[in-house]
N, C-alpha and C positions, 0 to 999 in steps of 0.2 A: 731491393726490388720495390718499385712503387705500386700502389694499389691499382692504378690503371693497367699496369703490365700484368698483374695477377689476374684481374678480371678478364683481360684479353686472352690470357692463357687458358682460363677456365672456359671461356666461350669457344675457343678453338678445340679444346678437349671435348666439350659437349657436342659440337658440330661433327667432329670426327667419329665419336661413338655412335651418334645417330646415323651417320652415313654407313658405318660398318654394320649396324643392326639391320638396316633395311636394304642392304646391297642386293640380296636375292630377290627383292620385290621390284627393282627398278628404282623408283623414287619414293619418297615418303608419301607424296600425294597419290601415287599409283597403289601403294600398299593400303592406305586408309583414307579414301576420299571423303568419307563421312561415317557417322556413327553406325548406321545400318549395315554398311559393307563390312566394318570391323566385326560387328556382332555376327554377321552371316559367315565370315571366314572362320570364326571360332566355332560356331555351330556345325559347319560342314566338315570341320577337322583340317581345313587348309592351314589354319594358324593354330598350332598345338599350344596347350598351356592351360592354366587355371585362371579364369578371368571373372570379374564382376563389373557390371556397367551401371553407371548412375547418370541419367540425363540431367542437364542443367538448363532450365528454362525460366529465366527471370527477365524483367524489363532491362533491355540493353545487353543481356548476356544469353548466348545460345550455344550449347555445346554438350560435352559429356566428359565424365571422368571414367577412365578405364583403369582398374586396379588388377594386378596379377603378374604373372610371368608368362613368357612364351619361349618357344624354341625357334631358332632361325634356321634357314636352309643350310647355311654354312656357319662354322664356328666364328665367333666374333674375334677380330684382331685387336690386340691391345696397342694403342698408340704410344709406342716406346719412346718416340721423340719428345713426348710431353711428360711422361712419368718414369720414375726410376724402376728398375726391375722388381718384380714381385718378391723374388728371393735372391739371395746372393749366389754367385756362381758356385757350382759344385767344385770342390777341391779335387785335384788329381791325387790318385793314390800315392802315398809316400811323401806328399808335400804337407807343410803345416796348415792348420786351419786358421782362418782369420776370425778373431773374436769380435763380437759386437761391442761397440763403444759409443759413448756420448760425451759431449763437451759442454759444460755449463760455464758461461762467460759472465763474469762480474767485473766491475771497474778495477778492483784491486787484485783479482786472481782468476785463474782458469782452474776448473775442476774437471778432470778426465776420469770417467768411470769405464772400466774395462771388465767385461764379463769373462771370467776364467773358471768355469765350473769344474770341480774335481781336481783342482791344482792346489798344491801346498804353497803357502806364502814363501817358503825358503827356495822354491823352484822358480820364482819370478825374477827374471833378469830385465832390468830397466836401463836404457841408455838414451841420453838426450844430446843430439848434436846435429848440426846442419839444418836446424829448423824442424827436425823430426823427433818424435818421442817413439823409440823402438821398444816394443814389449815382446819378450820371449818367455813362454811358460809351458812346459810340457809339450803338448801337441799344438799349441797356439803360437802364432807369431803375427805381428802387425807393425806398421810404421805409420804413426798418426802425424799428419802435417800440422805444425804449429807456426809455420812461417808467416802467417797473417797477423801474429801478435808479437809484441816486444816482451818476451817472458824471461825470467831469471831462473834458468834450469838448475843453477847451483844451489838454490834455496828451496827446491821442491820437497814436499813431504808426502809420504805414502801411508796407506792403511789398507788392510785386506780383511774383509769380513763377508761370510756367506757366499763365497765364490765371486765377489765383486772387488776388483782392485781399484782403489781410489788414489789419484795423484793430484795434489794441490800444488799449483805453480804460480808464484807471484807474477802479476801482469802489470806492466808499465803502461799499457794501452795498445791500441791498434798501431801497426807500423804505418808510417807515412809512405804513401806511394806517389811517385812522380808521374804526372800525366803528360 
């Protein structure tokens, strides 16, 4: 992802959060047309929260800094189209838990760290095929997609310490993709 795309996504996220925060007020300008109206809304109790205000009056600069927090008339909605979920989906009773994992990519190897708290090393079952690294251990089960790399799963090495299962897989580089 290019830096311009990241900046555009951040601007879109900021715009969406601002719109959601002030939805109950109409527009941002309706909510706070100037410093005095903001301070008056806090004083009257129309805008709840803990606020402090600091006017800015310098040559070429006129405004204020408002610090604090407030409550909105309606709960804020999280723009899920821009951000991943705050927490993983809850598992259904009787189904395995998906463990947290992380992949560290280096030119010569991939290192996969899988969190398996409370599991004995002898209970970890590892299978690599069809571009996936499948891990089963106690109540945990996941399939990690490795199809984006050209890895040698026959030469992988494992280590288990303090509830973290570490898998080192030789990496020949990213797979070439035809466009």
